[in-house]
DOSE-290688 format. One record per residue (C-alpha): residue number from 1; residue in three letters; chain; x, y, z. Coordinates in steps of 0.001 Angstrom, whole numbers. Layout:
N
NODE resi resn chain       x       y       z
NODE  NUM  ALA     A       X       Y       Z
...
This chain:
454
NODE resi resn chain       x       y       z
NODE    1  MET     A       0       0       0
NODE    2  ARG     A    1163    3547    -804
NODE    3  GLU     A    2649    5668    1969
NODE    4  GLU     A     263    8532    1229
NODE    5  ILE     A   -3463    9037     738
NODE    6  VAL     A   -4454   10358   -2694
NODE    7  ILE     A   -7099   13049   -3160
NODE    8  ILE     A   -8474   13920   -6581
NODE    9  GLY     A   -9844   17466   -6645
NODE   10  GLY     A   -8615   20637   -4964
NODE   11  GLY     A  -11969   22234   -4218
NODE   12  LEU     A  -13516   22860    -822
NODE   13  ALA     A  -14023   19181      57
NODE   14  GLY     A  -10651   18048   -1272
NODE   15  CYS     A   -8721   20749     587
NODE   16  GLU     A  -10537   20085    3866
NODE   17  ALA     A   -9870   16347    3514
NODE   18  ALA     A   -6180   17017    2764
NODE   19  TYR     A   -5823   19160    5873
NODE   20  GLN     A   -7583   16642    8126
NODE   21  ILE     A   -5324   13848    6885
NODE   22  ALA     A   -2095   15836    7149
NODE   23  SER     A   -3002   17117   10622
NODE   24  ARG     A   -3051   13465   11694
NODE   25  GLY     A     496   12914   10439
NODE   26  ILE     A    -285   11141    7154
NODE   27  LYS     A    1139   12213    3785
NODE   28  VAL     A   -1254   13443    1089
NODE   29  LYS     A    -929   13636   -2683
NODE   30  LEU     A   -3517   16147   -3899
NODE   31  TYR     A   -4329   16156   -7617
NODE   32  GLU     A   -5805   19374   -8998
NODE   33  MET     A   -6041   19912  -12759
NODE   34  LYS     A   -5831   23720  -12579
NODE   35  PRO     A   -4031   25606  -14052
NODE   36  GLU     A   -3412   22906  -16666
NODE   37  LYS     A   -7152   22770  -17341
NODE   38  TYR     A  -10221   24662  -16112
NODE   39  THR     A  -13896   23742  -15884
NODE   40  PRO     A  -16319   26150  -17618
NODE   41  ALA     A  -17079   27765  -14229
NODE   42  HIS     A  -13545   28230  -12823
NODE   43  THR     A  -11263   31159  -13621
NODE   44  ASN     A   -8238   31332  -11276
NODE   45  LYS     A   -5386   28979  -10384
NODE   46  ASN     A   -6005   28828   -6625
NODE   47  LEU     A   -7385   25895   -4688
NODE   48  ALA     A  -10862   26053   -3076
NODE   49  GLU     A  -12112   28568   -5636
NODE   50  ILE     A  -15612   29882   -4934
NODE   51  VAL     A  -17442   30244   -8226
NODE   52  CYS     A  -20929   31426   -7237
NODE   53  SER     A  -22080   33422   -4205
NODE   54  ASN     A  -19494   34448   -1616
NODE   55  SER     A  -21928   33617    1184
NODE   56  PHE     A  -21509   30636    3512
NODE   57  LYS     A  -25049   31383    4763
NODE   58  SER     A  -26185   32194    8287
NODE   59  ASN     A  -23925   32107   11339
NODE   60  LEU     A  -26848   31692   13751
NODE   61  HIS     A  -26899   28285   15377
NODE   62  THR     A  -30701   28301   15093
NODE   63  ASN     A  -30094   28066   11336
NODE   64  ALA     A  -29176   24606   10006
NODE   65  CYS     A  -26148   25813    8070
NODE   66  GLY     A  -25105   27983   11009
NODE   67  LEU     A  -25221   24902   13231
NODE   68  LEU     A  -23163   22938   10707
NODE   69  LYS     A  -20492   25652   10720
NODE   70  GLU     A  -20389   25610   14516
NODE   71  GLU     A  -19930   21829   14485
NODE   72  LEU     A  -17115   22192   11971
NODE   73  ARG     A  -15416   24838   14090
NODE   74  LYS     A  -15427   22442   17037
NODE   75  LEU     A  -13907   19754   14806
NODE   76  ASN     A  -11015   22004   13722
NODE   77  SER     A  -12107   22621   10137
NODE   78  LEU     A   -9396   24534    8267
NODE   79  LEU     A  -11745   26009    5675
NODE   80  ILE     A  -14289   27325    8156
NODE   81  LYS     A  -11425   28846   10164
NODE   82  ILE     A  -10182   30610    7026
NODE   83  ALA     A  -13731   31689    6125
NODE   84  ASP     A  -13972   33351    9552
NODE   85  GLU     A  -10596   35045    8995
NODE   86  THR     A  -11529   36394    5549
NODE   87  ALA     A  -15119   37397    6412
NODE   88  VAL     A  -16680   40581    5046
NODE   89  PRO     A  -19687   42399    6571
NODE   90  ALA     A  -22889   40472    5839
NODE   91  GLY     A  -25136   40874    8870
NODE   92  GLN     A  -25864   37512   10477
NODE   93  ALA     A  -24376   35603    7540
NODE   94  LEU     A  -20793   34485    7030
NODE   95  ALA     A  -19642   35938    3719
NODE   96  VAL     A  -16024   35947    2578
NODE   97  ASP     A  -13666   37871     357
NODE   98  ARG     A  -13563   35101   -2233
NODE   99  ASP     A  -10062   35915   -3532
NODE  100  LYS     A   -8506   36166     -78
NODE  101  PHE     A  -10296   32990     982
NODE  102  SER     A   -8945   30841   -1870
NODE  103  GLU     A   -5499   32462   -1623
NODE  104  LYS     A   -5253   31690    2085
NODE  105  VAL     A   -6459   28094    1641
NODE  106  THR     A   -3881   27624   -1115
NODE  107  GLU     A   -1104   29036    1098
NODE  108  GLN     A   -2040   26714    3968
NODE  109  ILE     A   -2174   23610    1763
NODE  110  GLN     A     980   24456    -210
NODE  111  SER     A    3032   25189    2916
NODE  112  ASN     A    2099   21928    4630
NODE  113  PRO     A    5137   19602    4355
NODE  114  LEU     A    2904   16525    4358
NODE  115  ILE     A     845   17654    1337
NODE  116  GLU     A    2157   17319   -2216
NODE  117  ILE     A     127   19139   -4884
NODE  118  CYS     A     154   17647   -8380
NODE  119  ASN     A   -1283   19932  -11064
NODE  120  LYS     A   -2523   17233  -13385
NODE  121  GLU     A   -5876   16096  -14757
NODE  122  ILE     A   -6761   12530  -13807
NODE  123  THR     A   -8561   10712  -16620
NODE  124  ASP     A   -7735    7102  -15680
NODE  125  LEU     A   -8521    5795  -12201
NODE  126  GLU     A   -7125    2278  -12557
NODE  127  ASP     A   -3531    3010  -11507
NODE  128  ILE     A   -4598    5531   -8869
NODE  129  ILE     A   -6910    3198   -6972
NODE  130  LYS     A   -5103    -133   -7249
NODE  131  ASP     A   -2597     207   -4417
NODE  132  GLY     A   -3822    2756   -1890
NODE  133  ILE     A   -6549    4869    -327
NODE  134  VAL     A   -8192    7477   -2544
NODE  135  ILE     A  -10703   10285   -1977
NODE  136  ILE     A  -12549   11420   -5109
NODE  137  ALA     A  -13672   15027   -4652
NODE  138  THR     A  -14002   16216   -8229
NODE  139  GLY     A  -17104   18351   -7808
NODE  140  PRO     A  -20348   18895   -9733
NODE  141  LEU     A  -18475   19733  -12952
NODE  142  THR     A  -16440   16519  -13117
NODE  143  SER     A  -14984   16115  -16638
NODE  144  ASP     A  -16580   13715  -19099
NODE  145  LYS     A  -13575   11378  -19131
NODE  146  LEU     A  -13381   11134  -15361
NODE  147  SER     A  -17159   10758  -15123
NODE  148  GLU     A  -16844    7707  -17377
NODE  149  GLU     A  -14129    6307  -15086
NODE  150  ILE     A  -16288    6877  -12001
NODE  151  SER     A  -19203    5175  -13750
NODE  152  LYS     A  -17034    2101  -14299
NODE  153  LEU     A  -15818    2203  -10710
NODE  154  THR     A  -19302    2442   -9229
NODE  155  GLY     A  -20891      19  -11657
NODE  156  GLN     A  -23381    2632  -12813
NODE  157  GLU     A  -24063    3135  -16489
NODE  158  LYS     A  -23881    6877  -16024
NODE  159  LEU     A  -23691    9422  -13238
NODE  160  HIS     A  -26723   11385  -12125
NODE  161  PHE     A  -27204   14711  -13800
NODE  162  TYR     A  -29909   17257  -13213
NODE  163  ASP     A  -30781   20643  -14643
NODE  164  ALA     A  -33573   21721  -12367
NODE  165  ALA     A  -34757   20592   -8922
NODE  166  ALA     A  -37931   21432   -7032
NODE  167  PRO     A  -38115   23180   -3644
NODE  168  ILE     A  -38700   21171    -470
NODE  169  VAL     A  -40841   22150    2541
NODE  170  THR     A  -41336   20656    5988
NODE  171  LYS     A  -44511   18651    6493
NODE  172  GLU     A  -45276   20373    9795
NODE  173  SER     A  -45434   23776    8086
NODE  174  ILE     A  -48167   22701    5632
NODE  175  ASP     A  -51699   23840    6490
NODE  176  PHE     A  -53802   20674    6713
NODE  177  ASN     A  -56979   22702    7012
NODE  178  ILE     A  -56451   23003    3253
NODE  179  ALA     A  -54127   20134    2311
NODE  180  PHE     A  -55237   16518    2040
NODE  181  TYR     A  -53571   13151    1394
NODE  182  GLY     A  -54224   10891   -1564
NODE  183  ASP     A  -53242    9617   -4982
NODE  184  ARG     A  -54936   10739   -8158
NODE  185  TYR     A  -58386    9196   -8646
NODE  186  SER     A  -58398    7668   -5139
NODE  187  GLN     A  -59529   11060   -3816
NODE  188  GLU     A  -62647   11556   -5893
NODE  189  LYS     A  -65815   11150   -3851
NODE  190  LYS     A  -67700    8011   -4817
NODE  191  LYS     A  -71422    8396   -5423
NODE  192  GLU     A  -72357    5896   -2738
NODE  193  GLU     A  -70135    7490     -68
NODE  194  SER     A  -71295    9957    2515
NODE  195  ILE     A  -69078   12995    3205
NODE  196  GLU     A  -68016   11395    6500
NODE  197  GLU     A  -67065    8076    4838
NODE  198  TRP     A  -65117    9885    2129
NODE  199  LYS     A  -63139   11957    4647
NODE  200  THR     A  -62431    8837    6740
NODE  201  ARG     A  -61006    7156    3628
NODE  202  GLN     A  -58803   10192    2986
NODE  203  GLU     A  -57382   10027    6489
NODE  204  ARG     A  -56044    6542    5747
NODE  205  GLU     A  -53980    7826    2809
NODE  206  GLU     A  -51032    9172    4791
NODE  207  ASN     A  -48445    7284    2751
NODE  208  SER     A  -49393    8992    -506
NODE  209  TYR     A  -49126   12504   -1911
NODE  210  ILE     A  -50127   15672     -99
NODE  211  ASN     A  -52458   17701   -2293
NODE  212  LEU     A  -53099   21444   -2270
NODE  213  PRO     A  -56314   22451   -4100
NODE  214  MET     A  -56725   25865   -5749
NODE  215  ASN     A  -59793   27688   -7006
NODE  216  LYS     A  -59744   29819  -10187
NODE  217  GLU     A  -58986   33082   -8384
NODE  218  GLU     A  -56155   31528   -6337
NODE  219  TYR     A  -54642   29853   -9404
NODE  220  GLU     A  -54674   32999  -11531
NODE  221  ALA     A  -53118   35098   -8751
NODE  222  PHE     A  -50354   32491   -8398
NODE  223  TYR     A  -49898   32207  -12174
NODE  224  ASN     A  -49495   35956  -12720
NODE  225  GLU     A  -46848   36258  -10003
NODE  226  LEU     A  -45022   33167  -11293
NODE  227  ILE     A  -44604   34360  -14887
NODE  228  ASN     A  -43387   37787  -13740
NODE  229  ALA     A  -40965   36618  -11024
NODE  230  GLU     A  -37210   37211  -11232
NODE  231  ILE     A  -35006   34353  -12396
NODE  232  VAL     A  -31335   33449  -11893
NODE  233  GLU     A  -29142   33857  -14959
NODE  234  LEU     A  -27476   30606  -16021
NODE  235  HIS     A  -23885   30156  -17152
NODE  236  GLN     A  -23648   29936  -20933
NODE  237  PHE     A  -22527   26303  -20795
NODE  238  GLU     A  -25564   25438  -18650
NODE  239  LYS     A  -28012   27042  -21059
NODE  240  ARG     A  -26979   24499  -23701
NODE  241  GLU     A  -27795   21570  -21444
NODE  242  ILE     A  -31396   22149  -20365
NODE  243  PHE     A  -33703   19298  -21294
NODE  244  GLU     A  -37423   19475  -22040
NODE  245  GLY     A  -37956   16699  -19466
NODE  246  CYS     A  -37219   18965  -16509
NODE  247  MET     A  -38364   22329  -17824
NODE  248  PRO     A  -38587   25050  -15158
NODE  249  ILE     A  -42167   25616  -14076
NODE  250  GLU     A  -41971   29347  -14835
NODE  251  VAL     A  -40933   28577  -18434
NODE  252  MET     A  -43755   26067  -18807
NODE  253  ALA     A  -46242   28591  -17415
NODE  254  LYS     A  -45308   31181  -20028
NODE  255  ARG     A  -46633   28875  -22738
NODE  256  GLY     A  -50174   29754  -21692
NODE  257  ILE     A  -52326   30342  -18638
NODE  258  ASP     A  -53773   26815  -18692
NODE  259  THR     A  -50541   24932  -19471
NODE  260  LEU     A  -49895   24051  -15817
NODE  261  ARG     A  -53513   22910  -15376
NODE  262  TYR     A  -52923   20325  -18128
NODE  263  GLY     A  -49523   19464  -16686
NODE  264  PRO     A  -48210   19184  -13106
NODE  265  LEU     A  -51200   21043  -11600
NODE  266  LYS     A  -53965   19141  -13384
NODE  267  PRO     A  -56944   18632  -11030
NODE  268  VAL     A  -58235   15457  -12689
NODE  269  GLY     A  -58905   12673  -10185
NODE  270  PHE     A  -59358   14888   -7112
NODE  271  ASP     A  -62192   16423   -5121
NODE  272  ASP     A  -61555   19222   -2631
NODE  273  PRO     A  -62600   17990     869
NODE  274  ARG     A  -63874   21463    1673
NODE  275  THR     A  -66350   21510   -1223
NODE  276  ALA     A  -66583   17850   -2376
NODE  277  LYS     A  -66047   19217   -5895
NODE  278  ARG     A  -63152   19078   -8334
NODE  279  PRO     A  -60724   21989   -7716
NODE  280  TYR     A  -59546   24316  -10484
NODE  281  ALA     A  -55909   23169  -10022
NODE  282  VAL     A  -53975   20927   -7618
NODE  283  VAL     A  -50363   21173   -6456
NODE  284  GLN     A  -48939   17819   -5332
NODE  285  LEU     A  -46191   17268   -2752
NODE  286  ARG     A  -44158   14050   -2668
NODE  287  GLN     A  -42423   12574     397
NODE  288  ASP     A  -38676   13246     228
NODE  289  ASP     A  -37219   11368    3204
NODE  290  ALA     A  -37785    8114    5088
NODE  291  GLN     A  -39247    9924    8121
NODE  292  ALA     A  -41868   11737    5978
NODE  293  SER     A  -40784   15040    7515
NODE  294  ILE     A  -39979   16867    4267
NODE  295  TYR     A  -41876   16995     953
NODE  296  ASN     A  -40958   18309   -2510
NODE  297  LEU     A  -43295   20224   -4817
NODE  298  VAL     A  -43932   17866   -7734
NODE  299  GLY     A  -43118   19402  -11114
NODE  300  PHE     A  -41819   22637   -9579
NODE  301  GLN     A  -38283   22548  -10935
NODE  302  THR     A  -37377   26197  -11074
NODE  303  ASN     A  -34795   28829  -11794
NODE  304  LEU     A  -36489   31582   -9766
NODE  305  LYS     A  -34358   33525   -7294
NODE  306  PHE     A  -34665   32128   -3766
NODE  307  GLY     A  -36549   35148   -2413
NODE  308  GLU     A  -38972   34938   -5318
NODE  309  GLN     A  -39589   31244   -4665
NODE  310  LYS     A  -40541   32014   -1070
NODE  311  ARG     A  -42837   34855   -2164
NODE  312  VAL     A  -44536   33164   -5127
NODE  313  PHE     A  -44861   29593   -3838
NODE  314  SER     A  -46245   30832    -520
NODE  315  LEU     A  -49264   32028   -2538
NODE  316  ILE     A  -50260   28380   -3008
NODE  317  PRO     A  -53087   27608    -549
NODE  318  GLY     A  -51671   25510    2276
NODE  319  LEU     A  -48127   26864    1859
NODE  320  GLN     A  -48731   30359    3206
NODE  321  ASN     A  -46514   29575    6231
NODE  322  ALA     A  -44320   26969    4546
NODE  323  ASP     A  -40814   26391    5857
NODE  324  PHE     A  -38615   25956    2771
NODE  325  VAL     A  -35680   23735    3773
NODE  326  LYS     A  -34354   23702     210
NODE  327  TYR     A  -35104   26052   -2640
NODE  328  GLY     A  -35282   24883   -6215
NODE  329  VAL     A  -32048   25135   -8171
NODE  330  MET     A  -31085   24841  -11779
NODE  331  HIS     A  -27544   24100  -12849
NODE  332  ARG     A  -25300   21391  -14180
NODE  333  ASN     A  -24572   18901  -11439
NODE  334  THR     A  -22847   15540  -11726
NODE  335  TYR     A  -23325   13288   -8721
NODE  336  ILE     A  -23274    9605   -7856
NODE  337  ASN     A  -26211    7661   -6434
NODE  338  SER     A  -24707    7806   -2951
NODE  339  THR     A  -27750    6219   -1305
NODE  340  GLU     A  -26790    2912   -2936
NODE  341  LEU     A  -23038    3339   -3149
NODE  342  LEU     A  -21750    4985      38
NODE  343  ASP     A  -21953    4439    3784
NODE  344  ASN     A  -22275    7258    6299
NODE  345  THR     A  -18515    7914    6266
NODE  346  TYR     A  -18611    8610    2481
NODE  347  ASN     A  -16813    5286    1946
NODE  348  LEU     A  -17578    3281   -1191
NODE  349  LYS     A  -19290      55     -93
NODE  350  SER     A  -17828   -1996   -2936
NODE  351  ASN     A  -14239    -869   -2305
NODE  352  ASN     A  -13345     312    1198
NODE  353  ASN     A  -10145    1963     -26
NODE  354  ILE     A  -12174    4572   -1900
NODE  355  PHE     A  -14031    7560    -452
NODE  356  PHE     A  -15995   10314   -2146
NODE  357  ALA     A  -16405   13888    -904
NODE  358  GLY     A  -18050   17135   -1960
NODE  359  GLN     A  -21005   17816   -4204
NODE  360  ILE     A  -20390   14690   -6256
NODE  361  THR     A  -21829   12807   -3247
NODE  362  GLY     A  -25108   14750   -3272
NODE  363  VAL     A  -24421   17249    -512
NODE  364  GLU     A  -25240   20714   -1771
NODE  365  GLY     A  -23514   23915    -702
NODE  366  TYR     A  -20098   25192     367
NODE  367  VAL     A  -20324   24282    4045
NODE  368  GLU     A  -21913   20919    3294
NODE  369  SER     A  -19033   20088     921
NODE  370  ILE     A  -16509   21030    3593
NODE  371  SER     A  -18362   18785    6043
NODE  372  SER     A  -18157   15793    3697
NODE  373  GLY     A  -14442   16422    3124
NODE  374  LEU     A  -13817   16495    6860
NODE  375  VAL     A  -15667   13201    7466
NODE  376  ALA     A  -14051   11478    4462
NODE  377  GLY     A  -10584   12732    5449
NODE  378  ILE     A  -10886   11550    9049
NODE  379  ASN     A  -12089    8129    7961
NODE  380  ALA     A   -9484    7755    5234
NODE  381  VAL     A   -6923    8081    8052
NODE  382  GLN     A   -8787    5479   10105
NODE  383  LYS     A   -8679    3103    7142
NODE  384  PHE     A   -4987    3864    6565
NODE  385  LYS     A   -4226    2989   10199
NODE  386  GLY     A   -6457     -82   10182
NODE  387  GLU     A   -8720    1409   12861
NODE  388  ASN     A  -12514    1576   13194
NODE  389  LYS     A  -14516    4176   11272
NODE  390  ILE     A  -15660    7332   12998
NODE  391  THR     A  -19338    8176   12548
NODE  392  PHE     A  -21302   11150   13820
NODE  393  ASP     A  -24665   10928   15532
NODE  394  GLU     A  -27606   11679   13225
NODE  395  LYS     A  -28751   14333   15725
NODE  396  THR     A  -25738   16424   14623
NODE  397  MET     A  -25996   18210   11290
NODE  398  ILE     A  -22779   16538   10101
NODE  399  GLY     A  -24236   13145   10973
NODE  400  ALA     A  -27651   13936    9486
NODE  401  LEU     A  -26109   14860    6129
NODE  402  SER     A  -23969   11705    6171
NODE  403  LYS     A  -27053    9638    6902
NODE  404  TYR     A  -29165   11367    4251
NODE  405  ILE     A  -26750   10610    1414
NODE  406  SER     A  -26307    6983    2542
NODE  407  THR     A  -29955    6038    3215
NODE  408  PRO     A  -31876    4252     411
NODE  409  ASN     A  -34025    6772   -1441
NODE  410  GLU     A  -35460    6190   -4918
NODE  411  LYS     A  -36053    9933   -5341
NODE  412  PHE     A  -32566   10954   -4169
NODE  413  GLN     A  -31489   14441   -5105
NODE  414  PRO     A  -28742   16708   -3727
NODE  415  MET     A  -29503   18150    -295
NODE  416  ASN     A  -28258   21049    1803
NODE  417  ALA     A  -28190   21241    5607
NODE  418  ASN     A  -31683   21631    7054
NODE  419  PHE     A  -33525   20708   10238
NODE  420  GLY     A  -35922   18520    8277
NODE  421  ILE     A  -33303   15749    8007
NODE  422  VAL     A  -32529   15475   11739
NODE  423  PRO     A  -34671   13364   14127
NODE  424  GLU     A  -37590   15146   15755
NODE  425  LEU     A  -37488   16288   19365
NODE  426  ASP     A  -39201   14095   21949
NODE  427  LYS     A  -41946   16673   22369
NODE  428  LYS     A  -43795   18877   19910
NODE  429  ILE     A  -42634   22518   19874
NODE  430  LYS     A  -44793   24976   17914
NODE  431  ASP     A  -42439   27953   18185
NODE  432  LYS     A  -40065   27431   15258
NODE  433  LYS     A  -37223   29521   16696
NODE  434  LEU     A  -37379   27689   20022
NODE  435  LYS     A  -37573   24324   18271
NODE  436  TYR     A  -34490   25023   16147
NODE  437  SER     A  -32626   26311   19188
NODE  438  LEU     A  -33374   23075   21058
NODE  439  LEU     A  -32367   20974   18037
NODE  440  ALA     A  -29090   22906   17791
NODE  441  ASP     A  -28361   22526   21516
NODE  442  ARG     A  -29042   18797   21242
NODE  443  ALA     A  -26747   18537   18207
NODE  444  LEU     A  -23840   20257   19932
NODE  445  GLU     A  -24273   18052   22993
NODE  446  SER     A  -24261   14957   20766
NODE  447  LEU     A  -21153   16213   18980
NODE  448  LYS     A  -19430   16722   22333
NODE  449  TYR     A  -20221   13114   23205
NODE  450  ASP     A  -18905   11912   19814
NODE  451  MET     A  -15665   13851   20274
NODE  452  GLU     A  -15157   12398   23773
NODE  453  LYS     A  -15895    8901   22467
NODE  454  TYR     A  -13401    9091   19644
């Protein structure tokens, strides 16, 4: 076995993994193809380049991403430490000077005597993986050649790729005075049924879709705001890769006022429990996790700005107080089916010498990528030393993300840190701020226990 651990990819996850490994006294060979070659989104030669927003999101520990950052601080994350050092004013959020951030990460990695940086594109994995431990952290824009190699390695015909993803809300924030359970056609009132019998049958449908009925006035108000909402501009290379199969809902809507009513919002097969009549339109929500705590809006792939999604989608009856744990996104994203392939240490089940880290695993966001790099790096060292894996309790945000990407899920899509993926509290708390505060306190206490244990 090689004397060093190999990392492919010098982004946020790869750099965090390299630091975690080196800080434990193990040599690292870090492959980064820049400046020999750039992806369509990257522009400078530094490691850990931030290509989109310079925000690492909220610093409040009552915010899921804020909690994740606090956990990472306690676990000696290099990249979060540097983010704090290069912060710029952003209210309660942690935003960084992106150039200073990547420069400082590069300096720290380059100056570490245990880390060797190789500026070379890897297009063949066979020699790399045959005699040592490897972390693949090549990001959402992994090259075509390397994607083919990863497909061979994982036994998948091709890697997952998506252009547009729908927003996700918590179940507890849906108004069930309006919403009702049921699959299409199973929710039409039968002639022989009384209203009471029909509603009793609906109450037994809790394992199906959640449906949000709209009348004509509600639908038209929603439609007019949707077609006039602000969108996010795509990169030029992304514009070429948008498929009809996952067209953004705002684009579909612009084809005509009734297009959605013949598409994802068609009311056929439903009766509104409030009126016992067919609604004008129906929005469906599909369960998104094993605990049935979060649901995605079916057919609502979107490129609207996040603030616009909150404003426009909250006009849907039943979602007026919705808690959006993930907004819809639209961009090129290559990722593996981690729910089948990885365990909760980001280790490949079919080859324990191989780990994955970063957005290629299905974690979404800067801090989430750093988290995966930290967990993969720590466990690559454990494997190198022949010691037991280190896992984090699912009550922590680090552990919840690790569990989410490694739990079987036929509808798996990339996920950011959110309180919807952690176990519920023992008692019901209506006050959202108090609830999140208690969840965060519990997470930090669990992390303390994990750190003492290991």
